[in-house]
N, C-alpha and C positions, 0 to 999 in steps of 0.2 A: 355403629350399627343401630338400627331402629330409631334413629333420631327423630324422623318425622312422625312415626307412630307414637313414640313416647310423648312428644310434644302435644299431639292431639288428645291422646288418652289421659294425660295428666290434667289437661284443661277440663275434660269431661268429669274426671274424678274429683277435682276440686269443687266443682258445682254440686256433685252428688253428696259429698261429705257435709255440705251445708244444709242438706234436706232434713227436716225434722221427721218427715214420714214419706214413704214412697207410695205413689199412686200409679194407676195404669198409664196415665198421661206422661209422667216424668220417666217411667221405665221405658216407654215407647220412644220418647225423645232421646234418652241416653243411648238406647240400642241403635237408633238410627245413626247417631254420631260415631259409635263404635264401629258400625258396619262401614260407614264412609272411610273411617281411618284405616280399616283393614284392607279395603279395596284400593285405596291410594298407596298402601304399602305393597301392592302387587301380590296380595295373598290370593290363591286360587279361589274362584267363585264357589265351587262346591264346599270348600273348607269354611268359607265365610258364612254360607247359609247354615251349615251344620252347627257352627260355633254360636251364631246368634240365636238359633232355635233352642239350643241347650241352655244358654244363659237366660233366655226369656222364660223357659220352663221353670228353672230354679228360682229366678227372680220373682216369679208370681206365686211361689210356694210359701209355706209357713216359715221356713228358715230365715227368709228375708223380711217378709211383711210383719212378722211378730217380733222381730229383733228390736233391742233397745236402741241400736244405732243402725237403722236400715241402710243408710248411705254407705257406711263402711261394710255392712254385710254384703251389699251388691258388689263392692270392690273386690271382696274376697271371692265371690262367685266368679267374677271375670278372671281373677288371678288363677283360681283352680282350673278353669276351663282352658286357659292358656297353657298351663302345665300339662293338662290332659292331651291337648292337641299336639304338643311337642314331645310327649313321650314319658311323662311321670318322673323318671329318674335317669341318671347317667348310665348308659350301657357301656360297660368296660370291655376291653378286648378279651377274647377267650384265649388265654395263653397256657391253660392248664392241660397241656398235651406233652407227649414225649418230644423233646427237642430234635430237630429245629421246628418251631412253629412257623408255618409259612403264611405270609400276608400278601395277597394279590391286590395291586392297585389298578383300578380301571377308571376310564373317563375320556372325555373328548380332548383334542389337542388344545393347549392354551388354558386348560382348567387349573393347572398347577400341580399335576401329578408328581413330577420329578422333585420339585421343591418340597411338596408335602411328604414324600417318601423320606427325604433327609430330615425334615422336622420331626416326623414320627420316630425315626431312628434315634434322634437326639433325646426325645422325651423318654423313650424306653430305656436308653442307657443311663440318663441322669436320674429319673424319678423311680424307675422300676429295677435299676441295677442289672439290666439284661445285656448280654453280649449280642451284637446285631451285625448282620451282613447285608449289604445292599447289592442288588444286581439289576442291570438294565437289559430288558428284552426289546427295547425300541431300536430296531435295526433300520429304520426308515428315516427318522429325523436326523439331519446332519448334526454332529457333535453332541447328540443326546447322551451317549455313553460317557464321553469325556466330562460332560456337565455333572453327571451323577458321581463320577469318580472324584471330581473336585469337591463336591458337597460332602461326600463320605469322609474325605480327609478333614474337612472343616468341622464336622460334628464328632469326629473321633471314633468312627466305626469301620469295620472291614468292608472291602469292596471286591466283588468277584468280577474279573475282567471278561469282556465279551467283544465280539467283532461283528461288523455289519453283514458279513457273508455267512453267518451262522443262522440256524433255525431257532426262533424264540423258545420253543419247547425244549430243545436240546440245551440251550443256555441255562434255562431255569432248572432243569433236572441236574445238570452238572454242578450248579451253584448249591443246590440242596445237598447233594452228595458230599461236596467239599465242606459244607457247614457241619454236616454230621461227623465227619472225621475230625474237625477242629473243635467240636463241642460248642458250637455257636447256638445260642438260645433261640434267636429269631432271624428269619430270612425275609426281607421285604423285596418283592418283585415289582419293578416299575415296568409297565407295559406301554406299547405304542398307542398313541391316540390318533384320531382323524379330525378333520375340520367338521365333519358331520357323521351321523350314524350310517354305516353301510354294511352290507351283508358280509363282505370280506373281513372287515374288522371284527364283527361279531363272531364269525367262524373261528378266526385265529385265537381270540381270547377264550372261546369255549374249549378249544383244544388245550390251551395252556391250563385252564382250570381243571380239565379232566386229567392232565398229566401230573399236576401238583397236588390236587385235593387239598387246597388251602384251608386253614382253620378260620381265616377271615378274608372276605372279599369286599374291599372297601371302594365305594364309588366316590371319586373326587369331582366336585362340581363347583363352578363359579357362582357365588351367591348373587352377583350383580345381574345375572340373567333372569332373576325373579321367578315367575311361574314356569318359564322354560326349564329352569334347573330341576323343578319337581317332575315335569313331563319327561325330560331326558333320563332322569333317575328311574322313572317308571319303565321306560323302554329298555334300559339296561337290565332292570330287575326281571323282565320277562325273558331275557336271554341268558341271564346268569343268576345263580342263587346268592344275591348280595346279602351281606351280614350287617352292613352299616354304611354311613355316608360321612365324608369329610367335606365341610362347607368352607370354601376358600374365599379370600379377598373380602371378608366381612368388615374389615376396617374401612373399606371404601364404599360400603353399601348402606345408605341412609334409610332404606325402606325395610328390609328384613323379611320380605314376603316369602322367600325360599325357605327360611327356617321354620316358618309357620305352616308351610304347605307340604313339605317333603314327607313327614311322618304319615300324614293322612293319606297321601296319594300312593306312596310306595309300601307303607306298612313297615318300613325299615327305619331304625333309629339314626339320628345324627350323633356320631360319636365324638367328633372333634370340630373345632372352629379354627380356621386360619385367620389370625388377627394382625398380620403384618408380613413384611418381606424377610425379616431376619429368621434364622433357623430356630430361634427360641420361641417364635410367635405362633405357637399351636396350643390351644386350650381344650381340655375335655369339655364336652357340652353337657351342662346341667340345666334341664328344662325349668326347674323351680327358680334357679338363680336368674336365668334369662327372663322369665316372666316378671320377676321382681324388678329387673332393669327396665323392661318395657313399660311398666307402670310407674316408673320414676322413683322407685323405692331403693334403688342402688343394689349393690352386691358386695356387701362387706366381707362375707366369707371368702369369696374369690380374691378380694383385695388382700386379706390377711395371708392367704395361701401364697399369693404372688410375692408378697413381702418376705415370707419365710423362705421361698425358693431363690429369689433373685437379688435380694438386698445383701450386700457384703457385711456380715455381722461383725467381722473383725474391725472394719473401718468405722462402723457405727460405735462400737465399744471404745475404740481409740479416741474418736471425737468426743464422746461423752466424758471420758476420763480427762481429756484435755480441758474441756469446759468447766467441769467441776473443780479442777485445780486452779481455775482462774486464769488460765493461759489465753493468749489472744486468738480469736477466731480469724484466720487469714483467708486470702483468696484461694489458696490450695484447698482449704476446707469447703469454701463456697462452691468451687468447681466440682468437688466430690459429691456434694449434695445434688447437684444437677445431673451428674452421671448416674447416681442411684435412681433418680426419677426416670431417666431415659431407659435404664435397665428394666424398669417395671412397666414399660410400654409407652412412656411419655405422658404428657398432660391429658390428652384426649382419652386415653385408656383409663387413667386414674379417675377422671371426672365421670366417665361412663358407669363406674362402679360406686360412686358416692351417692348416698341418699339425697333426694331433692334436686338433683341436677336437671331433671326434666322440666323443672319449673323456672329455670333460668331463661331470660329473654334470648331470642335468636342472635341478636347482635353481640351478646356476651359470649355465646358459644363460639361464634366465629373468631373471637379474639384468642381462643384457646388453640395454640399450635406450638409445635416443638421448634419451629424456625427461630423463635426468639431465644430459646435455650441454647441452640447451636451457635447463634450469633454471640451470645454472652460468653460461651466457652471459647470461641475463636479469639475474642478480645483477651481473655485471661491467658490463653496459650501464646499470645504475642508478647507477653510480658517476660521480663527476666526473672530468674529465681528470686532475686532480691526484692523485686517489685511485688511478686506474689506473696512473699513472706512478710514484707513491710510496706503495705499499700500507701502509707502516709507519705512516702517519698515521691509518689507519682504526681508531678506538677505539670505545668504547661507544655514544655518541650517533650517530656516523656509521653504525655497524652497524645500529642500529635504523631509521635513515632508509633505508638501502639495502634492508633486508628489506621494509619497507613499500612502497618503490618498485617492487620486483621481484615482489611478491605472494608472498614466501616467509617463512620463520621465521628468527630470529636464529641458531638452530643451523645452518641451511643456509649462512648467510654465514660463520659460524665454520668450518664444514667446508671450504668452498671456500678460505678463506684458509690453512687448515692444509695443504690439498693443494698450493696455490700455493707455500707456503714449502718443502715437500718437493721440489717440482719445481725451485725456485730453487737449493736446495742441490745437487741433481744437476747442474744446468747449471754451477754454480760448479766442481764437481769436474771436469766435462768440460773446462772452460776451462783447468784447471791440469794435468790428467793424461790428457786424451783419453777416448775412449769406453770403453776397458777399465776405467779407474778408476771411471767413472760406473756401469758395470754391476756392478762388485764392490761398490760402495756400495749398490746396490739389493738385492743378495743374493737375486735371483730374485723380488723382490716388486714389485708396482705401488704407487704412492703410496696411502697410507691414504685410504679414502673414494672413490677414483676409481671410475668406473662399472663397471669389471670387476676391482676389487681382490680379491686373494686367489686368482686363477685360475692 
């Protein structure tokens, strides 16, 4: 997300940081480039105008012009204004009510309401230790109820059964009543969507809202629709007292205009970002961290939090113990490292949060994809347990069999084994002289052929 915006703003900021002093001319030129970057990111025009005006006001003031490093001071102004536009701080769900707390999910068809309902249920269960019940009031879309039931089982929460011939308000009220009896903490109500906003849809969801009196009414919207996402959210807000927004499919949106427009247009905070298809791919929205990512400064805090939540600590400790004892780093260990990386959202997600990634050339960014990791794992999975444990036995005939079994070429198998050997050497250095020695051995390079080699 924000790839195009980050690239353009990072270029502008690099120029700014080299300025010994700021003048009216270079402020004007910088703001023109920032304005173009925001418009190309599909940020709503009123938001762009307001943003530029506020930055110009502050940039022309004493805080920047009298600063010892005016270029950096202006960068801070841009950062502060990005945070202000997106909402200052993360708005958490209001669950401090007598259980069950009801969360109503609203939005157009195809926006990702059903999947987001399951993602939110998983997040509440795993991070907040809440018991959750999912219920579908979508009696129109074929198999909508079955889809939510399947997702409920996948994320490990309760599901309240419903039927297409029932009234949505009756379904929701029965679910809440059942949740109260079973001492469930949160009930998430998935509602029907339409391909466009219509009076019938709005009337039905208003009735649902009146019957349930939810503590949270979340509008789910596809970020890839850009300005339309903010406008649709505004229309829904006029019909319903929304408490927040879930922005979906942000992993496929290189512009990010919706994230920068929604708060200003609706007055309602973005509470979560959908960052992938998996049920674990839902992140709380932190404006300060997102602003940092937009300006190419990374998001190390989120990276650490993700590692804390998604990395298997037992496996990491086991590998560390194995390496420090001087035992061989084998292909099973190599595969586990790749699995851990995918658990954290893959290479693109990791790079999005690393400082300085906005300064990478575009061709380097296009090299970053998880396809290569999946291919490498497929090759390792095609090996026998003996081959994974003792890779030195993999010679010509075995390499041909592994390539055929994994649907790859012999060159791919050779490349993987070469990468593994380099990683094994590094691990060996690490066991003898610690991390410092290993990094000196790398000389700032990644193993040859690795998915992001040479960056």
